[in-house]
VOGU-3710 file (C-alpha; in Angstrom, 3 decimals, decimal comma):
1> mnsppvgygp> -11,660/-10,564/-23,877  -9,324/-12,644/-25,992  -10,386/-16,264/-26,428  -8,322/-19,463/-26,596  -8,015/-21,456/-29,852  -11,271/-23,204/-30,674  -11,406/-26,656/-29,131  -8,279/-26,243/-27,048  -9,464/-24,647/-23,782  -8,745/-27,227/-21,040
11> ldfiprrpgd> -11,270/-25,600/-18,708  -14,435/-25,524/-20,793  -16,827/-26,398/-17,982  -17,433/-25,302/-14,406  -19,371/-27,517/-11,972  -22,901/-26,375/-11,200  -23,539/-26,768/-7,488  -26,928/-27,597/-5,948  -28,769/-24,394/-5,116  -26,827/-22,170/-7,523
21> kdmpgspetl> -29,017/-19,754/-9,482  -28,804/-19,453/-13,252  -25,670/-17,642/-14,380  -25,694/-15,191/-17,285  -25,722/-17,164/-20,502  -26,531/-20,514/-18,829  -29,624/-22,679/-19,499  -32,609/-21,994/-17,267  -32,984/-25,625/-16,287  -30,418/-28,412/-16,182
31> pagtdvsprl> -30,533/-32,086/-15,169  -28,899/-32,926/-11,870  -25,135/-33,232/-12,128  -24,886/-31,405/-15,453  -21,746/-29,363/-16,068  -22,148/-25,913/-17,642  -19,844/-23,167/-18,834  -21,268/-19,800/-17,695  -18,711/-17,771/-19,689  -18,113/-15,164/-16,996
41> dttdldgyea> -16,897/-12,282/-19,148  -17,123/-8,612/-18,218  -20,299/-8,022/-20,222  -22,085/-10,920/-18,538  -21,243/-9,659/-15,049  -22,048/-5,956/-15,368  -24,190/-5,149/-12,353  -22,884/-8,085/-10,330  -20,828/-7,756/-7,169  -18,770/-10,236/-5,162
51> eltveniggi> -18,672/-10,354/-1,388  -15,741/-11,926/0,484  -15,946/-12,778/4,192  -12,755/-13,845/5,992  -12,346/-15,183/9,518  -9,049/-16,129/11,227  -6,896/-16,147/8,105  -3,323/-14,796/8,136  -3,413/-11,702/10,328  -7,176/-11,148/9,942
61> dactvtftpg> -9,614/-11,820/12,759  -12,720/-11,043/10,720  -13,646/-8,777/7,831  -16,037/-8,517/4,875  -15,048/-6,862/1,580  -17,219/-6,169/-1,482  -15,796/-6,216/-5,025  -17,415/-4,779/-8,146  -16,349/-5,470/-11,752  -13,116/-3,674/-12,561
71> ttiltgenat> -10,103/-2,876/-10,396  -10,213/-2,937/-6,600  -7,151/-1,465/-4,852  -6,136/-2,759/-1,421  -4,131/0,191/-0,121  -1,899/0,276/2,922  1,604/-0,112/4,234  3,312/-3,477/4,537  2,007/-5,912/7,173  -1,547/-4,540/6,987
81> nrtsllsaln> -3,238/-7,847/6,023  -3,659/-7,045/2,334  -1,805/-10,215/1,343  -3,826/-12,214/3,895  -7,049/-11,047/2,231  -5,790/-11,915/-1,256  -4,576/-15,320/-0,016  -8,031/-15,993/1,428  -9,622/-15,047/-1,907  -7,126/-17,300/-3,686
91> galggtapvl> -8,222/-20,212/-1,493  -11,905/-19,526/-2,209  -11,223/-19,552/-5,945  -9,673/-23,022/-5,612  -5,978/-22,178/-5,234  -3,506/-23,040/-2,509  -5,055/-22,895/0,956  -4,263/-19,702/2,913  -2,454/-19,728/6,254  -4,697/-20,181/9,298
101> ksdaetgrve> -4,294/-17,496/11,962  -1,639/-18,704/14,427  -3,816/-18,307/17,518  -6,965/-19,791/15,968  -8,139/-23,396/15,682  -10,591/-22,766/12,830  -10,936/-20,290/9,991  -13,461/-19,596/7,263  -13,575/-17,948/3,833  -16,882/-17,284/2,055
111> lslhdtttdd> -17,179/-15,887/-1,482  -20,576/-15,050/-2,980  -21,685/-13,436/-6,231  -24,856/-11,293/-6,305  -26,896/-9,815/-9,153  -27,672/-6,212/-8,217  -29,598/-5,454/-11,415  -32,770/-7,399/-10,566  -35,716/-6,037/-8,616  -36,239/-9,409/-6,970
121> ddddavvsit> -36,266/-9,162/-3,177  -34,621/-12,589/-3,038  -31,086/-11,878/-1,769  -29,710/-15,350/-2,492  -26,332/-15,394/-4,197  -25,968/-16,657/-7,756  -22,837/-18,495/-6,622  -21,858/-19,108/-3,000  -18,630/-20,784/-1,912  -17,602/-21,549/1,664
131> rtyersdrgt> -14,283/-23,106/2,671  -13,341/-23,858/6,265  -9,902/-24,530/7,714  -9,429/-26,530/10,920  -6,203/-27,216/12,813  -5,818/-30,737/14,204  -4,140/-31,762/17,441  -0,999/-32,535/15,454  -0,910/-29,039/13,999  -1,970/-29,921/10,452
141> vtvsgdgyid> -4,743/-27,897/8,822  -7,583/-29,629/6,979  -9,726/-27,900/4,367  -13,421/-28,583/3,747  -15,736/-27,171/1,112  -15,260/-26,833/-2,662  -13,428/-23,952/-4,284  -14,749/-21,953/-7,245  -12,980/-24,535/-9,446  -11,303/-27,802/-8,535
151> dpeivdtfvt> -7,887/-27,072/-10,049  -5,419/-25,381/-7,666  -2,617/-25,393/-10,237  -4,615/-23,296/-12,724  -5,536/-20,739/-10,044  -2,026/-20,530/-8,577  -0,391/-20,218/-12,012  -2,679/-17,885/-13,957  -5,050/-16,188/-11,482  -3,068/-15,444/-8,320
161> lfeandarqa> -0,036/-13,460/-9,463  1,782/-13,057/-6,160  5,545/-12,663/-5,864  6,021/-16,469/-5,678  3,889/-17,028/-8,793  5,598/-19,522/-11,100  5,416/-17,236/-14,147  7,017/-14,328/-12,282  9,630/-16,581/-10,719  10,459/-18,207/-14,065
171> vqhgddirdv> 11,365/-14,808/-15,533  13,184/-13,688/-12,384  15,388/-16,807/-12,350  15,642/-17,431/-16,099  13,682/-20,714/-15,872  11,707/-22,434/-18,632  8,765/-20,212/-19,615  7,169/-22,957/-21,703  6,701/-25,112/-18,616  4,512/-22,384/-17,131
181> lmrpvdtgei> 2,543/-21,427/-20,240  1,781/-25,049/-21,235  1,173/-26,423/-17,737  -2,570/-27,187/-18,260  -1,831/-29,346/-21,339  -1,883/-33,080/-20,490  0,361/-34,665/-23,142  -0,321/-38,160/-21,827  -4,080/-37,691/-22,196  -3,620/-36,430/-25,770
191> erelkqktse> -1,527/-39,512/-26,593  -4,172/-41,840/-25,139  -6,927/-40,072/-27,094  -4,822/-40,308/-30,264  -4,395/-44,058/-29,703  -8,157/-44,486/-29,284  -8,960/-42,446/-32,404  -6,382/-44,410/-34,419  -8,008/-47,677/-33,362  -11,445/-46,328/-34,374
201> rddlerdlnd> -10,024/-45,289/-37,747  -8,594/-48,781/-38,349  -11,963/-50,382/-37,522  -13,780/-48,044/-39,927  -11,268/-48,743/-42,699  -11,774/-52,508/-42,274  -15,562/-52,126/-42,392  -15,281/-49,897/-45,448  -13,080/-52,440/-47,252  -15,660/-55,164/-46,543
211> lesrieneaa> -18,451/-53,005/-47,986  -16,418/-52,149/-51,079  -15,729/-55,842/-51,695  -19,468/-56,560/-51,559  -20,264/-53,665/-53,877  -17,643/-54,814/-56,396  -19,529/-58,155/-56,657  -22,746/-56,439/-57,826  -22,153/-56,949/-61,572  -21,491/-60,670/-61,170
221> lterreaikt> -24,595/-61,084/-59,004  -26,766/-59,238/-61,532  -25,535/-61,532/-64,315  -26,183/-64,570/-62,124  -29,727/-63,375/-61,369  -30,558/-63,144/-65,093  -29,135/-66,624/-65,732  -31,250/-68,057/-62,910  -34,394/-66,427/-64,309  -33,718/-67,905/-67,770
231> eldevteeid> -33,171/-71,411/-66,397  -36,232/-71,069/-64,144  -38,406/-70,240/-67,178  -37,087/-73,335/-69,003  -37,729/-75,615/-66,018  -41,254/-74,220/-65,618  -42,013/-75,032/-69,285  -40,844/-78,637/-68,789  -43,017/-78,980/-65,681  -46,062/-77,703/-67,588
241> elesvvsdhe> -45,501/-80,306/-70,347  -45,055/-83,175/-67,865  -48,164/-82,186/-65,920  -50,093/-82,305/-69,214  -48,823/-85,856/-69,847  -49,837/-86,958/-66,359  -53,352/-85,603/-66,797  -53,757/-87,451/-70,115  -52,194/-90,755/-69,033  -54,599/-93,748/-69,060
251> admdmaaeae> -53,333/-95,529/-65,982  -55,262/-97,223/-63,278  -56,522/-94,479/-60,981  -55,916/-96,374/-57,740  -52,401/-97,276/-58,765  -51,755/-93,747/-59,986  -52,985/-92,332/-56,698  -50,784/-94,719/-54,741  -47,755/-93,915/-56,919  -48,405/-90,174/-56,651
261> elvddleakr> -48,698/-90,399/-52,866  -45,423/-92,307/-52,577  -43,661/-89,845/-54,864  -45,027/-86,905/-52,856  -43,845/-88,475/-49,618  -40,483/-89,174/-51,167  -40,130/-85,569/-52,389  -41,207/-84,168/-49,020  -38,616/-86,301/-47,270  -35,934/-85,262/-49,784
271> sevrdlenei> -36,871/-81,628/-49,157  -36,595/-82,217/-45,413  -33,140/-83,792/-45,850  -32,084/-80,897/-48,060  -33,290/-78,336/-45,514  -31,412/-80,078/-42,719  -28,243/-80,209/-44,819  -28,577/-76,498/-45,565  -29,182/-75,752/-41,895  -26,002/-77,642/-40,957
281> evleaeldal> -24,082/-75,657/-43,585  -25,332/-72,375/-42,150  -24,537/-73,424/-38,576  -21,048/-74,604/-39,535  -20,409/-71,293/-41,311  -21,588/-69,452/-38,199  -19,274/-71,622/-36,081  -16,349/-70,842/-38,404  -17,056/-67,126/-38,047  -17,156/-67,434/-34,257
291> edeeadlreq> -13,882/-69,364/-34,284  -12,335/-66,618/-36,434  -13,634/-64,023/-33,979  -12,195/-66,014/-31,080  -8,840/-66,232/-32,877  -8,910/-62,468/-33,439  -9,615/-61,872/-29,738  -6,783/-64,206/-28,798  -4,499/-62,305/-31,165  -5,509/-59,030/-29,504
301> avdlyrtvtd> -4,736/-60,625/-26,139  -1,301/-61,639/-27,462  -0,674/-58,060/-28,650  -1,756/-56,703/-25,266  0,500/-59,219/-23,499  3,447/-58,206/-25,672  2,801/-54,543/-24,934  2,645/-55,062/-21,177  5,568/-57,535/-20,912  7,697/-55,996/-23,728
311> sgdadeiefn> 7,932/-59,548/-25,141  8,026/-60,361/-28,837  7,337/-64,088/-28,341  3,657/-64,891/-28,885  4,175/-68,437/-27,603  4,663/-67,054/-24,110  0,866/-66,739/-23,738  -0,934/-69,873/-22,585  -4,718/-69,576/-22,372  -5,958/-71,317/-19,236
321> tgdgdanipw> -8,849/-73,585/-20,232  -11,436/-75,176/-18,049  -15,099/-76,127/-18,575  -14,802/-74,896/-22,152  -13,626/-71,402/-21,191  -10,353/-69,713/-22,135  -9,020/-67,156/-19,717  -6,451/-64,501/-20,612  -3,397/-65,043/-18,364  -2,931/-62,052/-16,116
331> devtdenrir> -1,573/-61,302/-12,661  -4,473/-59,190/-11,376  -3,048/-59,048/-7,850  0,207/-57,589/-9,152  -1,741/-55,026/-11,229  -3,842/-53,931/-8,254  -0,807/-53,775/-5,996  1,043/-51,688/-8,565  -1,929/-49,300/-8,932  -2,148/-48,832/-5,159
341> eledtvtelr> 1,627/-48,364/-5,035  1,462/-45,673/-7,749  -1,494/-43,936/-6,055  0,436/-43,876/-2,769  3,448/-42,495/-4,628  1,329/-39,694/-6,149  0,005/-38,763/-2,691  3,501/-38,795/-1,218  4,987/-36,708/-4,056  2,187/-34,151/-3,821
351> grknelsati> 2,801/-33,811/-0,095  6,529/-33,328/-0,615  5,854/-30,802/-3,369  3,560/-28,740/-1,143  6,051/-28,809/1,744  8,917/-27,707/-0,521  6,820/-24,930/-2,077  5,916/-23,596/1,370  9,567/-23,736/2,489  10,768/-21,920/-0,629
361> deltriinfn> 8,100/-19,233/-0,276  8,940/-18,589/3,390  12,707/-18,462/2,778  12,220/-16,189/-0,234  10,311/-13,709/1,908  13,136/-13,746/4,502  15,776/-13,231/1,798  13,851/-10,349/0,268  13,395/-8,692/3,659  17,101/-9,055/4,493
371> qstlddatdl> 18,042/-7,630/1,112  15,639/-4,735/1,605  17,184/-4,110/5,035  20,662/-4,020/3,513  19,612/-1,774/0,626  17,908/0,712/2,920  20,392/0,420/5,790  21,534/4,035/5,682  17,980/5,230/6,236  17,054/2,884/9,073
381> pgitdtdgdv> 17,040/3,955/12,724  19,202/0,919/13,595  22,342/2,427/11,948  24,880/3,348/14,627  26,903/5,970/12,715  25,066/8,910/14,314  25,973/11,815/16,681  28,523/13,175/14,206  30,938/10,226/14,520  33,430/10,959/11,727
391> taelapdtdr> 35,109/7,577/12,070  31,785/5,726/11,571  30,968/7,793/8,526  34,290/6,844/6,921  33,953/3,134/7,709  33,390/0,737/4,733  29,785/-0,388/4,139  30,597/-3,969/5,105  31,935/-2,836/8,513  28,937/-0,734/9,403
401> eiecwtcgtt> 26,626/-2,098/11,989  22,868/-2,657/11,601  20,234/-3,446/14,173  19,018/-7,044/13,558  15,310/-7,088/12,767  14,802/-10,446/14,493  16,579/-10,077/17,849  17,286/-6,311/18,123  21,066/-6,701/18,524  23,551/-4,729/16,446
411> vprnaiqsrt> 25,419/-6,857/13,910  27,881/-6,088/11,098  26,340/-5,542/7,681  28,477/-8,290/6,138  27,074/-10,831/8,627  23,570/-10,282/7,247  24,915/-10,393/3,692  26,641/-13,715/4,360  23,528/-15,242/5,917  21,387/-14,002/3,030
421> selesyvddk> 23,735/-15,650/0,502  23,518/-18,923/2,402  19,733/-18,771/2,348  19,695/-18,017/-1,384  21,890/-21,056/-2,079  19,631/-23,194/0,081  16,524/-21,950/-1,783  18,146/-22,812/-5,125  18,804/-26,349/-3,883  15,210/-26,691/-2,724
431> qseldsiete> 13,914/-25,354/-6,063  15,948/-27,999/-7,913  14,518/-30,645/-5,621  10,988/-29,303/-6,295  11,522/-29,454/-10,075  12,714/-33,056/-9,764  9,649/-33,999/-7,712  7,280/-32,371/-10,239  8,905/-34,364/-13,082  8,681/-37,590/-11,094
441> lqdvknelag> 5,037/-36,859/-10,199  4,071/-36,439/-13,863  5,868/-39,681/-14,798  4,027/-41,595/-12,065  0,664/-40,121/-13,175  1,311/-41,215/-16,777  2,284/-44,746/-15,688  -0,833/-45,008/-13,493  -3,129/-43,909/-16,337  -1,491/-46,389/-18,728
451> lrdtqqeree> -1,841/-49,262/-16,262  -5,543/-48,519/-15,735  -6,147/-48,366/-19,504  -4,408/-51,743/-19,975  -6,410/-53,310/-17,142  -9,688/-52,075/-18,666  -8,693/-53,349/-22,138  -7,864/-56,805/-20,760  -11,190/-57,050/-18,920  -13,071/-56,071/-22,093
461> lqrelesvqe> -11,189/-58,737/-24,103  -12,024/-61,355/-21,458  -15,738/-60,475/-21,583  -15,795/-60,631/-25,395  -13,941/-63,961/-25,399  -16,391/-65,503/-22,917  -19,343/-64,261/-24,987  -17,914/-65,803/-28,184  -17,330/-69,120/-26,414  -20,909/-69,184/-25,144
471> qqtrvedsie> -22,152/-68,605/-28,706  -19,861/-71,397/-29,981  -21,311/-73,801/-27,436  -24,873/-72,952/-28,473  -24,054/-73,384/-32,184  -22,223/-76,682/-31,592  -25,242/-78,003/-29,675  -27,510/-76,940/-32,560  -25,225/-78,677/-35,094  -25,237/-81,891/-33,072
481> ktktdletar> -29,033/-81,885/-32,768  -29,501/-81,090/-36,471  -27,113/-83,907/-37,494  -29,161/-86,321/-35,391  -32,358/-85,117/-37,102  -30,635/-85,466/-40,506  -29,603/-89,050/-39,823  -33,176/-89,916/-38,864  -34,551/-88,207/-41,999  -32,090/-90,071/-44,251
491> eelhelqdav> -33,171/-93,406/-42,788  -36,810/-92,521/-43,444  -35,857/-91,434/-46,999  -34,245/-94,811/-47,699  -37,369/-96,557/-46,446  -39,545/-94,508/-48,821  -37,201/-95,208/-51,740  -37,416/-98,955/-50,994  -41,212/-98,747/-50,866  -41,330/-97,076/-54,284
501> eeteelresd> -38,957/-99,649/-55,808  -41,004/-102,537/-54,372  -44,037/-101,373/-56,353  -42,931/-103,151/-59,514  -45,978/-102,343/-61,520  -45,707/-98,667/-60,840  -41,955/-98,755/-61,429  -42,466/-100,264/-64,868  -45,279/-97,959/-65,854  -44,785/-94,799/-67,891
511> lldvyqelne> -46,740/-92,835/-65,323  -44,138/-93,488/-62,621  -41,361/-92,378/-64,941  -43,271/-89,204/-65,684  -43,832/-88,588/-61,966  -40,159/-89,125/-61,209  -39,113/-86,758/-63,989  -41,702/-84,236/-62,856  -40,407/-84,519/-59,281  -36,855/-83,841/-60,429
521> yeyrrgqlet> -37,913/-80,732/-62,328  -39,968/-79,467/-59,401  -37,017/-80,046/-57,103  -34,797/-78,086/-59,480  -37,376/-75,301/-59,659  -37,372/-75,054/-55,870  -33,579/-74,803/-55,884  -33,649/-72,066/-58,512  -36,330/-70,076/-56,688  -34,336/-70,248/-53,435
531> elddvtdela> -31,146/-69,243/-55,220  -32,973/-66,377/-56,963  -34,295/-65,108/-53,618  -30,792/-65,250/-52,136  -29,245/-63,344/-55,047  -32,051/-60,759/-54,992  -31,597/-60,252/-51,232  -27,850/-59,857/-51,665  -28,344/-57,264/-54,409  -30,735/-55,357/-52,129
541> aisdarsekn> -28,144/-55,552/-49,364  -25,561/-54,096/-51,746  -27,871/-51,147/-52,356  -28,058/-50,616/-48,596  -24,296/-51,039/-48,423  -23,829/-48,072/-50,744  -25,655/-45,816/-48,264  -23,747/-47,360/-45,383  -20,508/-46,822/-47,306  -21,252/-43,105/-47,651
551> aleadlddir> -21,916/-42,826/-43,922  -18,730/-44,742/-43,091  -16,683/-42,539/-45,403  -18,068/-39,437/-43,647  -17,269/-40,938/-40,232  -13,796/-41,878/-41,448  -13,160/-38,329/-42,648  -14,226/-37,001/-39,236  -11,949/-39,460/-37,422  -9,014/-38,545/-39,664
561> ddieslrtri> -9,665/-34,861/-38,973  -9,732/-35,622/-35,239  -6,423/-37,493/-35,494  -4,805/-34,625/-37,374  -6,192/-32,168/-34,826  -4,770/-34,238/-31,950  -1,385/-34,498/-33,647  -1,176/-30,736/-34,040  -2,912/-29,752/-30,787  0,235/-29,187/-28,724
571> adleraavds> 1,912/-27,244/-31,530  -1,213/-25,123/-32,024  -1,396/-24,352/-28,312  2,302/-23,505/-28,211  1,936/-21,141/-31,162  -1,166/-19,575/-29,591  0,664/-19,082/-26,282  3,656/-17,496/-28,028  1,431/-15,231/-30,139  -0,577/-14,208/-27,078
581> fndemetild> 2,550/-13,300/-25,121  4,133/-11,446/-28,046  0,959/-9,445/-28,742  0,465/-8,578/-25,068  4,142/-7,690/-24,642  4,133/-5,424/-27,686  1,043/-3,611/-26,394  2,333/-3,194/-22,841  5,769/-1,962/-23,959  4,045/0,740/-25,988
591> rlaydnierv> 2,029/1,754/-22,929  4,920/1,662/-20,436  7,373/3,477/-22,749  10,666/2,018/-21,530  13,394/4,151/-23,127  15,883/1,440/-24,008  13,693/-1,641/-24,579  12,817/-2,022/-28,243  11,102/-5,396/-28,117  10,510/-8,444/-25,875
601> wierkvpdts> 9,323/-11,607/-27,633  9,280/-15,411/-27,425  10,605/-17,546/-30,268  9,243/-21,093/-30,576  11,839/-23,590/-31,799  11,065/-27,167/-32,890  13,793/-29,847/-33,281  14,455/-31,003/-36,861  13,736/-34,614/-35,846  10,403/-33,769/-34,227
611> salttgefdl> 7,527/-36,255/-34,235  3,788/-35,522/-34,283  3,609/-34,787/-30,552  7,090/-33,311/-30,059  7,007/-30,155/-27,953  8,840/-26,992/-28,909  11,219/-24,813/-26,956  10,499/-21,214/-25,951  13,395/-18,743/-26,199  12,830/-15,338/-24,602
621> hivrksedga> 14,500/-12,501/-26,545  15,206/-9,015/-25,208  16,010/-6,344/-27,821  17,384/-3,057/-26,510  18,158/0,213/-28,256  21,450/1,989/-27,625  21,840/5,755/-27,307  22,776/5,997/-30,983  19,571/4,143/-31,952  21,178/0,780/-32,785
631> ayedrvenls> 19,268/-2,364/-31,740  21,023/-5,202/-29,920  19,943/-8,319/-28,041  20,363/-8,465/-24,286  19,930/-11,141/-21,590  17,093/-11,412/-19,094  19,438/-11,219/-16,115  20,540/-7,760/-17,279  17,008/-6,381/-16,996  15,980/-4,279/-14,049
641> eserevigli> 13,738/-5,813/-11,410  10,869/-3,665/-12,675  11,343/-4,916/-16,231  11,502/-8,558/-15,137  8,371/-8,161/-13,036  6,453/-6,737/-16,006  7,559/-9,607/-18,271  6,654/-12,223/-15,638  3,179/-10,755/-15,218  2,610/-10,726/-18,979
651> vavagyivhg> 3,668/-14,414/-19,173  0,944/-15,235/-16,631  -1,632/-13,053/-18,423  -0,802/-14,761/-21,742  -1,517/-18,146/-20,140  -4,723/-16,732/-18,631  -5,827/-15,725/-22,138  -4,715/-18,687/-24,254  -6,172/-21,323/-21,907  -9,482/-19,477/-21,491
661> vgdivpwill> -9,073/-19,212/-17,720  -11,112/-16,005/-17,646  -14,141/-17,919/-18,919  -14,361/-19,886/-15,656  -12,441/-17,790/-13,108  -13,198/-14,083/-13,719  -10,488/-12,929/-11,297  -6,853/-11,827/-11,332  -5,073/-11,136/-8,018  -1,878/-9,044/-7,827
671> dsveaidsnr> 0,573/-8,484/-4,982  4,223/-7,439/-4,513  4,386/-5,015/-7,455  6,331/-2,296/-5,631  9,298/-2,707/-7,991  7,259/-1,092/-10,799  7,016/2,686/-10,659  3,592/4,204/-10,044  2,868/5,640/-13,505  3,781/2,415/-15,279
681> lvelithitq> 1,858/0,444/-12,684  -1,293/2,388/-13,576  -0,830/1,529/-17,268  -0,056/-2,137/-16,509  -3,059/-2,655/-14,217  -5,360/-0,839/-16,656  -4,226/-3,169/-19,438  -4,552/-6,391/-17,430  -8,044/-5,407/-16,243  -9,238/-5,634/-19,874
691> httflavall> -8,781/-9,423/-19,728  -10,769/-10,192/-16,568  -13,919/-9,150/-14,752  -12,535/-8,652/-11,245  -8,978/-7,506/-10,525  -7,721/-7,026/-6,959  -4,278/-5,518/-6,340  -2,387/-4,724/-3,133  -0,597/-1,335/-3,347  1,342/0,949/-1,077
701> pedaaafpde> -0,382/4,308/-0,429  2,047/6,219/-2,661  1,385/3,816/-5,584  -2,374/3,807/-4,990  -2,400/7,614/-5,145  -1,416/7,466/-8,821  -4,664/5,679/-9,766  -7,854/7,555/-10,713  -10,509/7,935/-8,032  -12,936/5,835/-10,089
711> hdrvtadals> -11,326/2,630/-8,805  -12,723/0,993/-5,673  -10,391/1,130/-2,685  -10,153/-0,984/0,445  -8,021/0,597/3,173  -5,906/-1,180/5,741  -8,388/-0,166/8,464  -11,016/-2,446/6,924  -8,623/-5,403/7,187  -7,075/-4,783/10,603
721> tta> -7,579/-7,416/13,261  -10,224/-6,942/15,894  -10,013/-7,720/19,589
//
């Protein structure tokens, strides 16, 4: 199987349900709630079989059908419940819910996957899915139970390729193919992720600049350390000399002891004052840093306010203060009301979209049946130009009468044609309305996501601001207490200084002078030792900063790579989708051997003024070959119905491949392929089967007869209703 571009598959994981056995390639044990990707490719599922049980769905009362890897053909005439079975399977896989049987109040679809290669007598299914459908008193049908995946749009677009499939319809009506192929890509989510990564990059760059500034100061710090060591050696020599003088001084021992004690007390008190002053310095620096952090948070709040209000005036923000707290101004009630309003709008738009889709599908089936009736009118038993009536045979086609398939009366052919044209015009109007609703729905989703992101960012800023203010309060209290202690210590220091000065004898003695000088040198030595420790610690921190710098640079490179990957993700996916379609189309054209189709390919065009996330345009080209061998470009509307059907199916298969859908939903369902002749249908189905594990297709008996006997077949008898 082809794989999507690395890192770009939007469906990388499938939920693991309680009670599910280990899938091929999955871990043997997983914590509760863990998501896994079983990678359900054909090799993994050899020897597995799927069993589908259907009750009261469409025209089916009850039936059970078994599927094995490969192609399963549902063969029978029209109105033999083949489409009902495929619709039930589509619902089990997670697609649009099937139609509940008109005379039933409840219905059920069960899909299970069994490993037939093990000898274990345990018959439990590896995967078992049950969905029930119940009609309420008001006629609405509610669905319970999880599908194979929780993404109906993926299943309806790339797995269930019925006649109303968006890819097939886009080619039939000349609509935008890119919209179908790129439907799983959430541009808004990519933009939000890009914004987050850009913010992370800016933070890393700021941290890296801070580290580089510290590292650049290493040389100056090293020089300062050597200067401190030199001065410390000189001060130590002076202290040694003074201590020698003190030991040799012939002073009175009692007086010397008293003088030494006073000097020691004085020095201790000076040291205490110095420590308190240093502590106040540190606390004030910490307070300054907290105030800077608070200012930064306020600035972020201003930026957020500008973004939300589209205002360029920073003075419009007034922080509400009370009890020392600053609150970011915000109308939370308006935000919550807007979120609920947007959520209600999403629900309403989804309901309208589903109703319109159902209406369009039903009318399209009526139009197709009317057109088929008109095309085959001459062969139908309702034609009245029988019994050799020469006049009827010569009448124009528009005047011939046809038996109405709804009421049984005979009506002119042109009356049915006129009604069919009216229905087609009405369907076109409804399709335009559906496109408008889908655009509006995406816009509302994007606005809702943005509003929730902004609300979360504001709450985070508020929490950070409150935390900083609490820290400021604690530091301010510490500063106030330390200043009080400092004032007390200074008063005690003055008292000690007065006591020393009052000792006149000691003040006049040489010993006191020596003690005072010695005290000054010892004080200076203490300062130098502290400064040396600080410089040494800072140099050690710079060494650590070098390692941290290397790690930050590696993280920054990764973030920049992520940003570049996000900026090119849409373009990469578009190119992959185009390449996938072109490769598949080239292969299938070779296999189907259309005489006058040379090539069918998509060209991706990007505007000259494109930005990083600008999307491209997909132009579908049809190249034909004339009888003389010359190539020329044709338009899609000039293709035959068979050719358009083939192209539409390949568009869907290309999306199935490029988005890795086959890795999580190993099914492709086909219906309404009668426009393609039998031989080409065999080649087409054989090719598509290569990209999935299970393929189920509804065929008329004459088309089914063209397929080899090796394919499994389910006849109409197995699907007929029971009494």
